[in-house]
All heavy atoms as an XYZ file, in Angstrom:
930
protein
N      91.891    163.486     51.170
C      90.857    162.877     51.946
C      90.786    161.381     51.654
O      90.500    160.610     52.555
C      89.560    163.537     51.552
C      88.479    163.054     52.360
S      87.408    164.407     52.552
C      86.370    164.004     53.671
N      91.066    160.977     50.478
C      91.073    159.575     50.126
C      92.180    158.861     50.879
O      92.015    157.713     51.300
C      91.257    159.398     48.644
N      93.312    159.526     51.072
C      94.408    158.884     51.803
C      94.047    158.744     53.278
O      94.424    157.758     53.915
C      95.694    159.666     51.622
O      95.694    160.845     52.356
N      93.285    159.696     53.811
C      92.840    159.608     55.204
C      91.862    158.449     55.366
O      91.931    157.691     56.334
C      92.187    160.930     55.625
C      91.797    161.016     57.099
C      92.986    160.835     58.002
C      91.104    162.322     57.352
N      90.999    158.314     54.417
C      90.045    157.203     54.462
C      90.786    155.866     54.320
O      90.437    154.886     54.979
C      89.019    157.335     53.330
C      87.980    158.381     53.627
S      86.821    158.605     52.306
C      86.063    157.054     52.131
N      91.790    155.865     53.473
C      92.562    154.637     53.276
C      93.325    154.288     54.549
O      93.385    153.114     54.945
C      93.514    154.822     52.097
C      94.311    153.589     51.683
C      93.426    152.418     51.349
C      95.225    153.931     50.548
N      93.889    155.287     55.223
C      94.606    155.050     56.473
C      93.663    154.515     57.544
O      94.012    153.586     58.282
C      95.272    156.343     56.973
C      96.656    156.519     56.428
C      97.339    157.727     57.031
O      97.331    157.867     58.279
O      97.879    158.495     56.256
N      92.463    155.090     57.653
C      91.472    154.610     58.628
C      91.078    153.165     58.324
O      90.949    152.340     59.228
C      90.214    155.487     58.609
C      90.406    156.764     59.394
O      91.314    156.858     60.199
N      89.553    157.743     59.144
N      90.897    152.875     57.074
C      90.523    151.517     56.687
C      91.639    150.545     57.015
O      91.398    149.436     57.513
C      90.186    151.479     55.202
N      92.888    150.949     56.738
C      94.022    150.083     57.061
C      94.163    149.898     58.577
O      94.488    148.803     59.044
C      95.312    150.650     56.466
C      95.449    150.533     54.949
C      96.728    151.244     54.472
C      95.492    149.077     54.521
N      93.920    150.941     59.342
C      93.999    150.858     60.803
C      92.940    149.895     61.327
O      93.207    149.049     62.179
C      93.823    152.254     61.436
O      94.832    153.126     60.941
C      93.928    152.184     62.947
N      91.723    150.051     60.789
C      90.642    149.150     61.207
C      90.965    147.714     60.788
O      90.698    146.757     61.509
C      89.316    149.593     60.592
C      88.757    150.839     61.267
C      87.296    151.099     60.942
N      86.916    150.811     59.563
C      86.637    151.725     58.647
N      86.670    152.997     58.936
N      86.310    151.364     57.422
N      91.543    147.550     59.602
C      91.925    146.229     59.125
C      92.996    145.618     60.020
O      92.914    144.440     60.385
C      92.420    146.300     57.680
C      92.832    144.975     57.040
C      91.671    143.983     57.011
C      93.391    145.207     55.661
N      93.998    146.403     60.426
C      95.040    145.910     61.347
C      94.417    145.484     62.683
O      94.778    144.442     63.247
C      96.100    146.993     61.596
C      97.069    147.138     60.439
O      97.162    146.185     59.624
O      97.749    148.176     60.373
N      93.489    146.285     63.191
C      92.818    145.954     64.456
C      92.012    144.659     64.327
O      92.033    143.789     65.220
N      91.315    144.525     63.204
C      90.514    143.322     62.982
C      91.409    142.097     62.849
O      91.102    141.008     63.368
C      89.631    143.500     61.743
N      92.546    142.270     62.144
C      93.487    141.146     62.008
C      94.084    140.762     63.367
O      94.251    139.571     63.667
C      94.595    141.491     61.025
C      94.194    141.520     59.545
C      95.358    142.021     58.686
C      93.776    140.136     59.086
N      94.375    141.756     64.196
C      94.917    141.489     65.529
C      93.888    140.724     66.367
O      94.232    139.759     67.071
C      95.327    142.782     66.217
N      92.639    141.136     66.276
C      91.580    140.439     67.018
C      91.410    139.010     66.509
O      91.206    138.069     67.273
C      90.254    141.197     66.900
C      90.225    142.477     67.714
C      88.898    143.214     67.547
O      88.095    142.895     66.658
N      88.684    144.215     68.395
N      91.498    138.862     65.174
C      91.375    137.537     64.574
C      92.516    136.626     65.028
O      92.306    135.458     65.370
C      91.346    137.655     63.050
C      91.162    136.350     62.278
C      89.845    135.676     62.649
C      91.231    136.618     60.780
N      93.737    137.151     65.052
C      94.889    136.366     65.511
C      94.734    135.985     66.978
O      95.022    134.846     67.370
C      96.183    137.149     65.304
C      96.615    137.235     63.853
C      97.838    138.140     63.655
O      98.325    138.735     64.651
O      98.303    138.233     62.523
N      94.270    136.932     67.814
C      94.071    136.647     69.241
C      93.005    135.565     69.424
O      93.156    134.641     70.242
C      93.675    137.926     69.983
N      91.926    135.642     68.652
C      90.865    134.640     68.735
C      91.387    133.269     68.294
O      91.049    132.241     68.900
C      89.671    135.068     67.883
N      92.212    133.260     67.239
C      92.779    132.004     66.757
C      93.694    131.401     67.817
O      93.679    130.177     68.038
C      93.533    132.229     65.452
N      94.517    132.230     68.488
C      95.393    131.739     69.566
C      94.570    131.148     70.711
O      94.890    130.077     71.232
C      96.284    132.867     70.086
C      97.590    133.029     69.321
C      98.582    133.907     70.093
N      98.026    135.218     70.433
C      98.057    136.289     69.630
N      98.631    136.203     68.437
N      97.545    137.437     70.011
N      93.514    131.844     71.101
C      92.661    131.343     72.185
C      92.025    129.996     71.803
O      91.925    129.096     72.602
C      91.567    132.363     72.533
C      92.093    133.567     73.314
C      90.966    134.396     73.887
N      90.016    134.873     72.873
C      90.122    136.025     72.207
N      91.142    136.838     72.427
N      89.209    136.373     71.321
N      91.614    129.909     70.547
C      90.988    128.667     70.058
C      91.990    127.504     70.098
O      91.661    126.395     70.526
C      90.465    128.904     68.635
C      89.931    127.727     67.918
C      88.636    127.267     68.525
N      88.155    126.100     67.820
C      86.926    125.751     67.742
N      86.015    126.484     68.352
N      86.573    124.672     67.099
N      93.221    127.754     69.636
C      94.259    126.717     69.644
C      94.560    126.297     71.086
O      94.680    125.106     71.377
C      95.532    127.219     68.923
C      96.720    126.305     69.168
C      95.267    127.360     67.430
N      94.665    127.259     72.005
C      94.929    126.937     73.409
C      93.770    126.152     74.019
O      93.980    125.208     74.781
C      95.189    128.210     74.206
C      96.520    128.862     73.875
C      96.709    130.217     74.555
O      95.881    130.574     75.437
O      97.661    130.921     74.199
N      92.546    126.526     73.659
C      91.378    125.800     74.162
C      91.377    124.365     73.643
O      91.061    123.419     74.385
C      90.095    126.518     73.750
N      91.731    124.171     72.387
C      91.790    122.816     71.818
C      92.883    122.000     72.494
O      92.699    120.807     72.758
C      92.028    122.877     70.305
C      90.837    123.334     69.505
C      89.641    122.393     69.645
O      89.840    121.165     69.640
O      88.515    122.904     69.787
N      94.026    122.637     72.762
C      95.098    121.942     73.477
C      94.631    121.519     74.862
O      94.882    120.402     75.309
C      96.324    122.849     73.612
C      97.371    122.585     72.593
C      98.666    123.312     72.921
N      99.096    123.942     71.696
C      99.581    125.150     71.562
N      99.723    125.913     72.627
N      99.946    125.605     70.413
N      93.966    122.450     75.537
C      93.438    122.145     76.872
C      92.428    121.010     76.822
O      92.414    120.118     77.677
N      91.578    121.037     75.806
C      90.587    119.981     75.658
C      91.265    118.636     75.374
O      90.887    117.607     75.932
C      89.629    120.320     74.522
C      88.558    119.300     74.340
C      87.587    119.695     73.286
N      86.631    118.615     73.109
C      85.521    118.725     72.458
N      85.201    119.866     71.902
N      84.716    117.706     72.351
N      92.279    118.643     74.546
C      93.016    117.415     74.252
C      93.680    116.884     75.520
O      93.678    115.674     75.776
C      94.046    117.654     73.153
N      94.236    117.804     76.322
C      94.856    117.388     77.588
C      93.806    116.781     78.522
O      94.068    115.781     79.189
C      95.547    118.566     78.265
C      96.810    118.994     77.552
O      97.372    118.239     76.763
N      97.256    120.207     77.807
N      92.628    117.395     78.572
C      91.564    116.868     79.422
C      91.100    115.502     78.934
O      90.844    114.594     79.729
C      90.374    117.833     79.460
C      90.588    119.126     80.254
C      89.367    120.032     80.124
C      90.858    118.822     81.715
N      90.991    115.344     77.624
C      90.582    114.045     77.076
C      91.629    112.981     77.373
O      91.282    111.847     77.719
C      90.330    114.162     75.571
C      89.066    114.921     75.228
C      88.881    115.164     73.740
O      89.792    114.832     72.958
O      87.827    115.689     73.371
N      92.898    113.344     77.283
C      93.973    112.404     77.609
C      93.908    112.037     79.088
O      94.020    110.857     79.449
C      95.347    113.019     77.275
O      95.384    113.327     75.887
C      96.480    112.074     77.631
N      93.733    113.025     79.936
C      93.638    112.783     81.372
C      92.426    111.909     81.701
O      92.516    110.990     82.523
C      93.540    114.119     82.116
C      93.706    113.993     83.606
C      93.807    115.332     84.297
O      94.295    116.302     83.682
O      93.378    115.402     85.452
N      91.304    112.161     81.053
C      90.108    111.353     81.267
C      90.355    109.903     80.847
O      89.976    108.966     81.554
C      88.921    111.931     80.493
C      87.615    111.155     80.586
C      87.133    111.081     82.030
C      86.555    111.795     79.702
N      91.015    109.708     79.716
C      91.322    108.352     79.251
C      92.235    107.642     80.248
O      92.037    106.444     80.549
C      91.966    108.395     77.869
N      93.219    108.353     80.796
C      94.111    107.758     81.796
C      93.339    107.372     83.056
O      93.560    106.300     83.628
C      95.244    108.722     82.144
C      96.290    108.951     81.048
C      97.251    110.067     81.454
C      97.044    107.668     80.760
N      92.431    108.237     83.480
C      91.637    107.937     84.674
C      90.723    106.739     84.434
O      90.522    105.903     85.319
C      90.833    109.161     85.114
C      91.717    110.245     85.715
S      90.868    111.579     86.594
C      89.649    112.128     85.468
N      90.171    106.620     83.236
C      89.327    105.472     82.921
C      90.148    104.184     82.924
O      89.685    103.143     83.406
C      88.626    105.671     81.575
C      87.526    106.708     81.636
C      86.952    107.043     80.268
O      87.620    106.901     79.252
N      85.715    107.524     80.247
N      91.371    104.248     82.407
C      92.257    103.081     82.443
C      92.580    102.692     83.886
O      92.564    101.511     84.242
C      93.555    103.351     81.684
C      93.360    103.430     80.175
O      92.283    103.021     79.690
O      94.282    103.914     79.490
N      92.880    103.701     84.716
C      93.162    103.443     86.127
C      91.956    102.809     86.812
O      92.089    101.885     87.610
C      93.542    104.735     86.861
C      94.956    105.184     86.570
O      95.741    104.375     86.026
O      95.280    106.346     86.884
N      90.772    103.313     86.518
C      89.550    102.787     87.121
C      89.362    101.317     86.734
O      89.050    100.475     87.577
C      88.336    103.588     86.679
C      87.045    103.122     87.284
C      85.850    103.869     86.686
N      84.617    103.348     87.169
C      84.016    102.245     86.744
N      84.574    101.531     85.796
N      82.880    101.836     87.247
N      89.573    100.996     85.481
C      89.426     99.608     85.023
C      90.452     98.703     85.703
O      90.131     97.589     86.143
C      89.570     99.526     83.510
N      91.694     99.188     85.814
C      92.751     98.405     86.465
C      92.411     98.186     87.938
O      92.524     97.077     88.463
C      94.098     99.117     86.332
C      95.260     98.390     87.005
C      96.551     99.189     86.922
N      96.433    100.557     87.383
C      96.420    100.927     88.663
N      96.501    100.032     89.614
N      96.322    102.207     88.991
N      91.966     99.241     88.622
C      91.616     99.127     90.040
C      90.417     98.200     90.244
O      90.378     97.436     91.214
C      91.330    100.506     90.631
C      92.555    101.415     90.765
C      92.130    102.824     91.162
C      93.542    100.858     91.771
N      89.468     98.241     89.336
C      88.312     97.337     89.434
C      88.757     95.890     89.301
O      88.292     95.011     90.043
C      87.280     97.693     88.371
N      89.679     95.626     88.385
C      90.190     94.264     88.216
C      90.965     93.823     89.464
O      90.830     92.679     89.924
C      91.079     94.172     86.982
N      91.764     94.712     90.025
C      92.506     94.385     91.248
C      91.547     94.119     92.403
O      91.772     93.210     93.215
C      93.464     95.516     91.612
C      94.669     95.612     90.703
C      95.582     96.784     91.054
O      95.413     97.391     92.136
O      96.464     97.101     90.242
N      90.473     94.909     92.499
C      89.480     94.711     93.553
C      88.796     93.353     93.398
O      88.590     92.642     94.382
C      88.442     95.833     93.522
C      87.322     95.739     94.561
C      87.894     95.750     95.974
C      86.335     96.880     94.375
N      88.466     92.987     92.179
C      87.858     91.671     91.938
C      88.800     90.561     92.385
O      88.373     89.589     93.023
C      87.507     91.504     90.461
C      86.325     92.356     90.034
O      85.600     92.865     90.910
O      86.143     92.526     88.807
N      90.076     90.689     92.056
C      91.060     89.688     92.469
C      91.198     89.613     93.984
O      91.263     88.525     94.568
N      91.240     90.776     94.624
C      91.368     90.810     96.090
C      90.132     90.207     96.753
O      90.242     89.489     97.750
C      91.580     92.248     96.567
N      88.969     90.469     96.192
C      87.733     89.908     96.732
C      87.745     88.384     96.616
O      87.348     87.676     97.546
C      86.508     90.504     96.004
O      86.526     91.928     96.165
C      85.218     89.966     96.546
N      88.211     87.891     95.487
C      88.301     86.431     95.306
C      89.292     85.829     96.300
O      89.014     84.776     96.899
C      88.712     86.111     93.872
N      90.436     86.484     96.488
C      91.427     85.978     97.448
C      90.862     86.005     98.867
O      91.110     85.085     99.665
C      92.716     86.780     97.363
C      93.544     86.446     96.136
C      94.932     87.056     96.177
N      94.962     88.490     96.335
C      94.842     89.381     95.351
N      94.687     88.964     94.112
N      94.889     90.668     95.589
N      90.088     87.036     99.192
C      89.472     87.125    100.513
C      88.522     85.950    100.728
O      88.486     85.353    101.806
C      88.732     88.446    100.672
C      87.978     88.649    101.990
C      88.938     88.589    103.171
C      87.227     89.960    101.972
N      87.761     85.617     99.712
C      86.873     84.458     99.813
C      87.652     83.185    100.073
O      87.245     82.348    100.891
N      88.783     83.023     99.386
C      89.636     81.847     99.603
C      90.164     81.809    101.037
O      90.199     80.754    101.673
C      90.815     81.835     98.626
C      90.380     81.619     97.184
O      89.233     81.193     96.957
O      91.203     81.888     96.278
N      90.575     82.964    101.543
C      91.104     83.034    102.909
C      89.998     82.709    103.915
O      90.230     81.988    104.895
C      91.712     84.432    103.179
C      91.983     84.634    104.657
C      92.993     84.603    102.384
N      88.791     83.224    103.686
C      87.681     82.931    104.598
C      87.358     81.440    104.594
O      87.093     80.856    105.641
C      86.452     83.758    104.213
C      86.596     85.225    104.549
C      85.447     86.072    104.021
O      84.705     85.611    103.124
O      85.285     87.196    104.519
N      87.390     80.806    103.432
C      87.143     79.370    103.338
C      88.229     78.595    104.086
O      87.930     77.660    104.842
C      87.099     78.935    101.859
O      86.053     79.651    101.206
C      86.865     77.447    101.718
N      89.476     78.990    103.896
C      90.583     78.320    104.588
C      90.469     78.515    106.101
O      90.720     77.575    106.874
C      91.923     78.852    104.083
N      90.071     79.711    106.538
C      89.924     79.979    107.972
C      88.824     79.101    108.569
O      88.975     78.572    109.681
C      89.625     81.457    108.203
N      87.727     78.940    107.848
C      86.642     78.080    108.333
C      87.126     76.634    108.432
O      86.806     75.924    109.403
C      85.432     78.192    107.413
N      87.906     76.179    107.457
C      88.452     74.822    107.471
C      89.385     74.635    108.661
O      89.322     73.623    109.370
C      89.185     74.541    106.157
C      89.700     73.117    106.077
O      88.917     72.184    106.338
O      90.897     72.949    105.751
N      90.242     75.606    108.898
C      91.169     75.541    110.038
C      90.377     75.502    111.347
O      90.703     74.736    112.265
C      92.150     76.734    110.013
C      92.889     76.868    111.337
C      93.140     76.577    108.867
N      89.326     76.291    111.433
C      88.494     76.308    112.637
C      87.885     74.931    112.897
O      87.917     74.428    114.025
C      87.387     77.357    112.493
C      86.544     77.465    113.750
O      87.115     77.632    114.848
O      85.292     77.387    113.635
N      87.358     74.298    111.836
C      86.777     72.961    111.997
C      87.842     71.954    112.444
O      87.596     71.129    113.333
C      86.160     72.489    110.680
C      84.896     73.222    110.310
C      84.387     72.812    108.930
O      85.075     72.096    108.196
N      83.196     73.269    108.585
N      89.009     72.027    111.858
C      90.081     71.099    112.227
C      90.526     71.312    113.671
O      90.796     70.352    114.402
C      91.261     71.251    111.279
C      90.953     70.747    109.886
C      92.101     70.964    108.958
N      91.733     70.577    107.603
C      92.592     70.344    106.651
N      93.887     70.441    106.889
N      92.183     70.001    105.454
N      90.614     72.572    114.081
C      90.990     72.862    115.474
C      89.938     72.324    116.435
O      90.278     71.779    117.492
C      91.179     74.367    115.673
C      92.478     74.953    115.141
C      92.457     76.471    115.256
C      93.666     74.384    115.895
N      88.672     72.486    116.087
C      87.610     71.966    116.940
C      87.729     70.448    117.084
O      87.617     69.913    118.189
C      86.233     72.329    116.374
C      85.866     73.793    116.523
C      85.736     74.208    117.982
O      85.328     73.435    118.826
N      86.116     75.439    118.269
N      87.961     69.758    115.955
C      88.115     68.303    116.012
C      89.332     67.921    116.856
O      89.266     66.994    117.671
C      88.241     67.723    114.605
C      86.917     67.675    113.864
C      86.986     66.784    112.634
N      88.063     67.085    111.719
C      87.948     67.840    110.631
N      86.794     68.381    110.315
N      88.982     68.046    109.849
N      90.433     68.632    116.672
C      91.649     68.330    117.436
C      91.417     68.560    118.929
O      91.841     67.745    119.764
C      92.817     69.182    116.938
N      90.726     69.633    119.279
C      90.453     69.903    120.696
C      89.542     68.817    121.275
O      89.719     68.401    122.430
C      89.834     71.297    120.865
C      90.831     72.408    120.597
S      90.302     74.111    120.930
C      88.615     74.162    120.504
N      88.589     68.351    120.493
C      87.715     67.268    120.959
C      88.506     65.996    121.201
O      88.305     65.302    122.201
C      86.587     67.014    119.960
C      85.595     68.152    119.923
O      85.488     68.940    120.846
N      84.857     68.247    118.824
N      89.429     65.666    120.294
C      90.257     64.473    120.456
C      91.143     64.615    121.686
O      91.256     63.692    122.493
C      91.105     64.218    119.184
C      92.159     63.155    119.435
C      90.205     63.837    118.023
N      91.766     65.762    121.848
C      92.642     65.988    123.015
C      91.829     65.889    124.302
O      92.270     65.284    125.289
C      93.357     67.346    122.896
C      94.380     67.287    121.762
C      94.028     67.718    124.212
C      94.963     68.635    121.390
N      90.620     66.472    124.293
C      89.756     66.369    125.476
C      89.415     64.923    125.794
O      89.422     64.509    126.965
N      89.126     64.135    124.749
C      88.807     62.717    124.962
C      90.018     61.973    125.520
O      89.879     61.129    126.416
C      88.346     62.081    123.654
N      91.208     62.276    125.028
C      92.435     61.635    125.526
C      92.641     61.988    126.996
O      92.948     61.115    127.821
C      93.653     62.048    124.676
C      94.955     61.633    125.344
C      93.547     61.463    123.281
N      92.450     63.238    127.328
C      92.632     63.666    128.729
C      91.607     62.985    129.624
O      91.942     62.490    130.709
C      92.550     65.198    128.832
C      93.775     65.825    128.173
C      92.437     65.641    130.278
C      93.706     67.329    128.030
N      90.361     62.920    129.197
C      89.326     62.258    129.999
C      89.656     60.788    130.199
O      89.516     60.241    131.297
C      87.954     62.406    129.325
C      87.373     63.785    129.442
C      86.041     63.919    128.710
O      85.412     62.881    128.391
O      85.631     65.066    128.463
N      90.072     60.114    129.132
C      90.414     58.694    129.229
C      91.600     58.514    130.169
O      91.612     57.592    130.984
C      90.732     58.144    127.842
C      91.214     56.740    127.892
C      90.437     55.628    127.280
N      89.215     55.859    126.604
C      88.938     55.424    125.398
N      89.864     54.765    124.718
N      87.774     55.610    124.871
N      92.598     59.392    130.059
C      93.777     59.281    130.928
C      93.378     59.501    132.386
O      93.861     58.802    133.282
C      94.844     60.269    130.511
N      92.505     60.439    132.636
C      92.068     60.695    134.004
C      91.235     59.531    134.533
O      91.345     59.149    135.697
C      91.267     61.995    134.075
C      92.123     63.227    133.919
C      91.302     64.511    133.839
O      90.101     64.488    133.599
N      91.977     65.629    134.036
N      90.411     58.949    133.672
C      89.608     57.799    134.095
C      90.515     56.609    134.400
O      90.266     55.859    135.344
C      88.598     57.442    133.012
N      91.558     56.420    133.607
C      92.491     55.317    133.840
C      93.314     55.533    135.103
O      93.746     54.574    135.744
C      93.428     55.139    132.655
C      92.713     54.552    131.442
O      91.568     54.081    131.607
O      93.297     54.579    130.341
N      93.534     56.752    135.465
C      94.336     57.074    136.647
C      93.423     57.294    137.846
O      93.809     57.932    138.808
C      95.186     58.302    136.384
N      92.227     56.743    137.813
C      91.236     56.920    138.888
C      91.820     56.418    140.212
O      92.376     55.321    140.270
C      89.968     56.144    138.519
C      88.778     56.577    139.352
O      88.977     57.301    140.332
O      87.654     56.183    138.991
N      91.655     57.154    141.302
C      92.243     56.766    142.596
C      91.575     55.538    143.212
O      92.001     55.055    144.235
C      92.027     57.986    143.487
C      91.036     58.852    142.795
C      91.040     58.452    141.357
N      90.569     54.947    142.614
C      89.922     53.752    143.171
C      90.824     52.534    143.046
O      90.603     51.521    143.701
C      88.600     53.488    142.453
C      87.574     54.547    142.722
C      86.298     54.291    141.922
O      86.253     53.383    141.111
N      85.288     55.116    142.165
N      91.823     52.585    142.200
C      92.753     51.470    142.071
C      93.626     51.403    143.310
O      93.700     52.332    144.105
C      93.597     51.630    140.803
C      92.777     51.552    139.534
C      93.647     51.606    138.295
O      94.861     51.365    138.408
O      93.104     51.898    137.222
N      94.340     50.344    143.448
C      95.157     50.151    144.661
C      96.213     51.232    144.766
O      96.776     51.682    143.782
C      95.804     48.769    144.649
O      96.746     48.693    143.606
N      96.479     51.620    146.033
C      97.438     52.691    146.287
C      98.874     52.217    146.119
O      99.772     53.012    145.944
C      97.250     53.224    147.717
C      95.933     53.952    147.877
O      95.435     54.482    146.853
O      95.410     53.991    148.996
N      99.135     50.907    146.192
C     100.501     50.428    146.074
C     100.923     50.180    144.634
O     102.033     49.767    144.386
C     100.697     49.166    146.922
C      99.763     48.044    146.501
O      98.889     48.276    145.628
O      99.918     46.959    147.029
N     100.058     50.425    143.683
C     100.428     50.233    142.284
C     101.358     51.357    141.857
O     101.127     52.513    142.173
C      99.187     50.205    141.402
N     102.379     51.050    141.150
C     103.344     52.041    140.697
C     102.887     52.710    139.417
O     101.933     52.264    138.784
N     103.569     53.776    139.008
C     103.168     54.487    137.801
C     103.275     53.624    136.551
O     102.564     53.830    135.599
C     104.133     55.677    137.709
C     105.077     55.566    138.844
C     104.696     54.396    139.680
N     104.138     52.585    136.582
C     104.251     51.746    135.405
C     103.022     50.866    135.231
O     102.797     50.299    134.175
C     105.524     50.887    135.452
C     105.575     49.878    136.583
C     106.025     50.478    137.917
O     106.510     51.623    137.923
O     105.894     49.821    138.946
N     102.207     50.729    136.279
C     100.999     49.922    136.180
C      99.853     50.674    135.515
O      98.823     50.086    135.218
C     100.542     49.460    137.577
C     101.549     48.492    138.196
O     102.307     47.869    137.417
O     101.569     48.373    139.425
N     100.008     51.971    135.331
C      98.938     52.785    134.741
C      99.286     53.110    133.297
O     100.221     53.850    133.029
C      98.766     54.118    135.510
C      98.331     53.919    136.922
N      97.058     53.569    137.254
C      99.009     54.029    138.093
C      96.960     53.471    138.575
N      98.130     53.745    139.093
N      98.562     52.526    132.393
C      98.775     52.842    130.977
C      97.756     53.875    130.547
O      96.607     53.818    130.963
C      98.593     51.592    130.118
C      99.716     50.608    130.260
C      99.543     49.487    129.257
O      98.934     49.725    128.183
O     100.004     48.386    129.547
N      98.179     54.794    129.702
C      97.241     55.761    129.142
C      96.532     55.115    127.969
O      97.162     54.501    127.114
C      97.962     57.028    128.655
C      98.589     57.912    129.729
C      99.295     59.083    129.062
C      97.539     58.421    130.682
N      95.234     55.262    127.957
C      94.466     54.706    126.843
C      94.190     55.829    125.856
O      93.655     56.871    126.223
C      93.154     54.115    127.361
N      94.579     55.621    124.647
C      94.361     56.625    123.613
C      93.158     56.205    122.786
O      92.934     55.021    122.563
C      95.601     56.763    122.731
C      96.776     57.309    123.494
C      97.725     56.451    124.023
C      96.911     58.674    123.709
C      98.789     56.937    124.747
C      97.976     59.162    124.437
C      98.921     58.289    124.949
O      99.962     58.776    125.659
N      92.397     57.181    122.324
C      91.218     56.824    121.528
C      91.633     56.153    120.231
O      92.670     56.461    119.661
C      90.534     58.157    121.256
C      91.565     59.195    121.486
C      92.566     58.609    122.444
N      90.835     55.210    119.848
C      91.049     54.547    118.564
C      90.766     55.559    117.463
O      90.019     56.513    117.666
C      90.109     53.342    118.441
C      90.403     52.238    119.431
C      91.791     51.649    119.245
O      92.203     51.454    118.088
O      92.470     51.392    120.249
N      91.333     55.351    116.276
C      91.078     56.305    115.185
C      89.594     56.501    114.912
O      89.162     57.584    114.580
C      91.792     55.684    113.985
C      92.864     54.835    114.595
C      92.308     54.351    115.892
N      88.778     55.465    115.088
C      87.345     55.602    114.840
C      86.737     56.570    115.845
O      85.833     57.319    115.535
C      86.657     54.246    114.913
N      87.253     56.575    117.098
C      86.726     57.474    118.121
C      87.198     58.906    117.889
O      86.502     59.850    118.178
C      87.186     57.030    119.499
C      86.609     55.696    119.922
C      87.183     55.252    121.262
O      87.943     56.024    121.863
O      86.874     54.144    121.690
N      88.394     59.057    117.379
C      88.986     60.381    117.233
C      88.723     60.988    115.869
O      89.148     62.067    115.588
C      90.490     60.302    117.458
N      88.041     60.299    115.014
C      87.840     60.808    113.660
C      88.671     59.978    112.704
O      89.416     59.088    113.109
N      88.559     60.238    111.467
C      89.243     59.426    110.461
C      90.723     59.718    110.388
O      91.475     58.910    109.889
C      88.614     59.651    109.078
O      88.803     61.009    108.712
C      87.150     59.269    109.087
N      91.128     60.891    110.847
C      92.536     61.251    110.776
C      92.947     61.704    109.388
O      94.084     62.054    109.167
N      92.040     61.661    108.447
C      92.359     62.110    107.093
C      92.003     63.584    106.968
O      91.050     64.056    107.564
C      91.572     61.307    106.069
C      91.986     59.860    106.025
C      91.138     59.097    105.012
O      90.114     59.608    104.578
N      91.572     57.924    104.668
N      92.771     64.254    106.190
C      92.508     65.675    105.953
C      91.394     65.806    104.941
O      91.341     65.110    103.964
C      93.769     66.358    105.416
C      94.897     66.318    106.413
C      96.091     66.949    105.826
N      95.887     68.388    105.828
C      96.789     69.232    105.416
N      97.922     68.824    104.958
N      96.557     70.524    105.451
N      90.538     66.778    105.208
C      89.478     67.067    104.238
C      90.009     68.054    103.236
O      90.800     68.920    103.540
C      88.266     67.668    104.955
C      87.603     66.674    105.891
C      86.411     67.316    106.596
O      86.043     68.439    106.225
O      85.875     66.694    107.506
N      89.593     67.940    102.019
C      90.074     68.839    100.963
C      88.971     69.687    100.467
O      87.881     69.417    100.346
C      90.688     68.039     99.817
C      91.888     67.253    100.276
N      93.116     67.827    100.451
C      92.033     65.972    100.605
C      93.959     66.901    100.854
N      93.312     65.766    100.954
């Protein structure tokens, strides 16, 4: 009877050891999974920081482009005004009230003086 009790105890001990080993394996796998998740989280945080820096740079470049576009718009407006003034002056000089026998060489185009057309200097 003592040997039967010893066998039962050994069987229960083997079962308990098997359960302990299974629990230890699950724990190790869970820790590995957690380490993988922590690594993945760290990578995502690095990506987020990099993307935020790139967004800041792109936003700054966009501001520069908008400023340049506004400058180009102002310059185009000034150029169109000067061209309009030149055309008006040319049309006024070619007014049909002058004699009809005058040849084309008698009609000079008058161009606006730099003071009339703006300074001609680029703004920075």
